[in-house]
N, C-alpha and C positions, 0 to 999 in steps of 0.2 A: 112276393109269397118269400123266393129265396133269402130276399133282403129282410124280412120281419122273422124265416128262422132262425138265421144268422146271428141276429138281433139276440133272440130270445138264448140259443145257448151261449154265445159270450157273455148274455147277464148272469145264465147259470154257472158258467166256470166259471166266474169272477168273484160270485159270493162263494161259491166251495171251495176257491184257492184262496180266499180271503181267510174262512176260518181255519183251514189246513195248516198255512202259516201264521196266525195268532197264537193257534196252539203251540208249535214250534217256537215261538217266543216267547209264551211265558213257560215253556218247558227251561231255555234255558236261564231263563231269569229266576230258576227255582235256586241256581247257586248263588251264595254268598254276595253281596256287594263287594266290588274290587275299584281300585281307582288307578286309571291309566295314565302313567305318567311319558313324558318322554316329547321330543322334539314331534312338532305335526309337520313337518316337511319331511324330514325321516322315515317317515310312517305312510306318506305320499307316494314316497321313492320308493319304499319296501312292495307298496301296493302295483306298482307301477313296473317294477321289475321281476318279481313275485309272484305273486297272483295272476298280471296282465301279460307280463313277460313272458310267463313258465321258465323261471331262470334257473330253478334247483330241478325242474327236468330235463336237464341236459348232462346231468352225470350219468343219466345210462341212454347215449346216443339214439341207437335204433327205437326203441318206443316213445325215447321222444317225438323224434321226427312225426311217426305215425300217431300220435294223439297232436301235434301239432297241425296232421291235417284236419282233424278233426273240431279241433278247438277253435278254427281259424274258420274253416266251412262254416261251424258254429255261431261265429260271429256276421260274418257277411250275411247269411242267410237270412237274419234277421232284418236288413233289408226288406228283403221279396216277404218276409212275413207282416213289416209294418204296410207294405203295399196289398198282402190281401187284405188285413185287416180293415185298411181302405176303402179296397172293392167292396169286401162285405157288408160295410152297413152303407156307405152311399150307390151300393149296386152300379159303380163302376166297371172298367175293365181294363187292367195295368195301368191305374193313376199315372205312376211316374214316367212311364212313357212319352207321352206328351208335355212333362212339366221341364224334364232334366235335361233333355234332347239328348245329344251324342254319348253321355253320362252313360244312357241306361244302356247301350248295348256292352259296352264295358263291362259294367256293372253283374247285369246277367249274364257273361261270359265268364266273368270272374268267379261267381257263385255256382257256376255250371261245374269251371274245371276243378273246384275246391271239393264239390259235390264228390264227384270221382272219384277224386284223391281219395276223399271220406270213407267212401265206399269201399277202396281196397283197403284201407286201414281198417276198418270194421271188421272184415272178411279173414284179416289178418289177426286181427285180436282175439276173434272168435276163436279161431286154428291154437292160437296159444295158450289160450286156455281150457279147451275143451279134449283138444288132441296132444298137442305139444307138451299141455299138462304142467306149465312153469313151475317150479317148487313151491315160489311162493305165492301162489293161489290154489293150493293143495293141502295148507294148512289144514289142521283139526277145526278151527273157527268160522272157518270157510263153508262148512260142509252145508245144505238145505239152502236155505231162504238166499245169505248172501253170495253162493255162486248163480243161484235162479238170477235173481236180480240183475249183476253183470250183462248175464246175457240176454235178458229182457230188454235193458236199454240200449246193447248193442242189436238187438233184432228193431227194437225202432227205428232207430238208425237208420237199418235198409229199407225201411216202410218208409222213413220222409224221403231218401233221396228216388225211390219208386216213385212217389206222390209228384215230386219235383218234375222230373223226367218226363214222366208221364202227361202231364200239364202243360211242358213247356215244346212237345213232342210234336203234340194235337196241333196248339197253337201252334206251331211253324208252318203247319198246312193249310192250317185257317186265314191265319193272314194275309196268304195268297189269294185264295178264295172269297174270302170278304174283309179286307181290307177297311171298311167302314166303323166294322165293329170289332175287328181286332186289331188294333195296332200294331203298328212295325216295331219289332223290338232288335231288330240288326241280324244280320246273320250268325248266329247259334252252330259253330259245329259239331257241338254234341246232339243237341237237338234234332238237328236237322236232319244229323243221318238217322236217328232212332223213326222222326218221321217218314223220311224217303224209302226207311228200309224196311220198315216194322209196319207203320200205318198207313203207309201208301196204298190207293183199292179201296180204304175204307169210305164210306156214305158222308156227307157232309155231318149230317145229324149222330155218324155214329162216333164221327172227330168232336163233334159238341159232348156228346157224354162223359169220352174218353178224358175233354179236358177239366170238364166238368168234376166228374169225380177224380182227376188227378189235385183238383184245387181243394176238393173237401177230404180228399184221405191227408193232404199233408197238414191241413190246420185242426184237424179234428185229431190227428196223431202228434200235432205239437198242444192243443189240449190236451190230452189224453195223457203228455208226459209232464204238464204243468202241474195235473191232480197229485199226479202218481211223484213226483221226485220227495213229497213230504217222509215218505216211507221208503225212502232211498237213499242208497249210499252216494249218489248222483248230486242230492243236494249240496254238495262242497260246488257245483255250478254258480250258486248265488253264494252260499258262507264263506268260500274260501276269500272272497275282497274285506266284508268286516273282520275275518279271523284275521289276516296276513298285518292290515291296519291296525291292530288292536295287539297283536306281540310282543310281548316285552322286546325293549332295545338295548338291555342291558349285554353282559356276555352271556352263549350258550349255557355252560359251561355254569353257571352263579345258580346257587341254592338257595331258596327263601332259608331266611331262619328265625329260629323259636326265641325270642326276646328272655321268656322267662329260663328258657334252659340254659341260655348261653348264663344270665346272671346269675343260676345257680351252681356252673359251673365253675364260672368265674372266681363264686366264695368257697366254694370247696377247696380250689386250689390256693386259694390267700393272693388272689391278685386284687380284688376289691374288698374293701373293709364289708363286715355287714352292716345293714340298716335298721333302725328300732321298727316294728311291725306296726302301722299305720294304723289309727283308731278305726274300730268295724272290721279289720282284717279277719279272713278266717284263716283256720288250717287245710282250710277243703281245698284238694289241686283240680286246676283246671284240665277238660279233656284238652290231650294233647294229639294233632293231627287229622285225619280226619274219619268216620263211619260212615254216612252218606253222601248223597249228592249234596244234600242242603249245605253239608260242611265244605266241599269246591265254591270256586270262588265262579261267577257266569262265565269266566272264561275261557276255564279248564271244561265247562260244559258246552261251551262252544265249541271247542274245539273236537270233543268228541261227536257232536253234530259236523263237523266239517271232514273229518275222516273222510276219504279216500278208501278205505281200504284197499290200496295200492300195496301193501306189505311190507316197503321198501323198509320204513320202521325194524319191522321183524328181521328181515333179511339179512342185516347188518345187525342186529343184536348178538354180543357173542356168548350169552345165557341159550338163549334161541336156539343158534348154530351147533351148541355143543350137546343140544338134547333135551333143556331142562323144558318145563313148562312153563315159563314166560313167554308172551307174546307182545310185546307196545302195540301193536294192534286191536289184538282181545281185550285189554284194559281198556283203549276207548269206547270199542264195538260196546261192550259191559256196562260202561258209566251212560254210554246212548240208550240204550235199552232198560238200565236201571230208573233212568230219569224219564225216559216214555211210560213206565210203567207205572210210576209213582205221580206224574200230572195226570193221569188217567182215570187214575186212583182216586186224585184230590177232585178233578170235575164232578165223578161221578158221586162225589159223599156227600159235595158242595161244601169243603171245610179250605182254612186257608193252609197253605206249607207246613208254619209251625206247631200245627193240630196232628200234621200225620203220623201215622206209626199205625204200620203193619206187621212190625215185630222182626220184619227184615233191613238188611242193609248190603250193602257193597261187595260184605264177606260173603253174602251168598251167591255172587256173582264170582269173584275173584278168590285163590285162594292162597295162605300164607308161602305155599312153594311158591308161586309166582312173585310175590311181592321180594321176598328175602333171596331169589335168584336175580333180583336186580345188580349190576355193579355202580349201578350210578354214572358210568361212561360217557354217557348222552349221544352216542351213536345213533340213536333213533330220535335223537332231537333233531341233529343236524341231517339225518335224513330224509327228512320230513318235508315235501314241495311245498308245501302250505304253511310251514311253521307250525307246526302243532306240537305241543309239548307233551308226551307219555310220561314225562320221568317226574313231572310234580303232580300228579293226584298218585302214583306210587310211592312216592318217597311221604304225601303226608296221610295214607292208608298205613305205610309201615310203622312210619311214627305213631300212628295210634293202637294199631296191633304192641307196640314197644313198651310206649310210657304209660297210656290206658291200661290196657290188657293186660301187660307183663307178660306175653305172651312170643318173646324172639327166639329164633331157636338155641336148644341146648350148645353146641360150640361157642355162641356168639358170649354165653352168659360170662367166662373167664375175663375176658374182653371187660366189657362193663363194668366187673368186679375190681380187677386192677385198676381202672381207669378210677373207680369211687375210692377204694383205696393207696394207691400209689400214684395218681393224675399221668400216668402211661398205659397205652393199649397193653404192653407186654408186662407180665408180673413180676416182678422185681423185689428183688429186696429191701430197699428201702425206697422212702419218697425220692418221687422224679426230682425236685429240686433238692436235692442230699448236697449232691457236689460243688452245687453252685453256694451252699451256704458256708460249708469247709474252707473255700477259695476267700468268702468274704473275711470270715473268720481269722484267717491264714496271713490277712492284708494286714 
């Protein structure tokens, strides 16, 4: 009966998870196509060092070490999770114990030590967020759900650890009482201590209940975690790897060019000859920049869903640290929220993304004050531990406001006028290259 219940639960969770993650994929695909170029070998190297190796996390050593405890514990616990899935489906108990020999106690002990370290790290993280109140965790965009989300995940971590130690602690005693049905997993200092000091004196039936309760608590928490991820910032656990792999390999400070604007400016400054308009060409100007999620690339949307909300980008942003409204983290959160809103509406209305129009845009989420406060210093880009690029959508949105809506800040207008009239950003009485023409005439 337990086997049947487990298989039914596993199938239900699998179906629900498939539907949820399919929606995440569809939401990311709301972005326009973008061809990913560059050396594949370098991409794998980046993924190995940055996503798997946590390279950029260590710019802040203490939180990096604490995060490493949880991260490595998560990786090793997957071995025990696979064993639990096998046991649940086939009705076995500690399937690996009798199949990998002496390696099994080593693996279990490693998992237990890492779980204990992860427990300590989790408590510290809860303290940092809720009592110490690290500045980057109490910014305006973190009020409400983002803070609750972070705490929920940390509490789930504690529940997982309780499940592991309850299961192993009771099992350590049952191995001595009934070695036929409870194969030896070797001496485990932590579980043995729990068994001898907390569960000692319990009846065999009670130990059976505790062991099974710990087993079910662990696997059901994992299932709940799996279904919870699509609405959580912890989706980065899965998306960090593809996001790092597909990140651009060019210089982190390089910005996307706009060929139409570049050609127009060169023509205005006399750097290229004016060309004869092609047959069928119109005087209608295209939209420059981006107004909504569909104008961003799918990689920009993937960035938004990969955001860990750690706030490292905002904590190094000069605009944010001087009190301006810009927060690169908020920009990514806004893009994710808007993309989710659009995908939900499209599914409800049964239409294609090209047919969608609710009269809103990203500018309903992101203000001009935020966009125009950006100094394009790339500090946020450099700080991100999973190679998210907040600068790209900021520039695209700002370009739309300036070039399509003509809505730039009033104190920028003299610069634009000066560039148009004299080819220089500063107001000058003469054209920018007059001095060069005089040199040519005098030679």
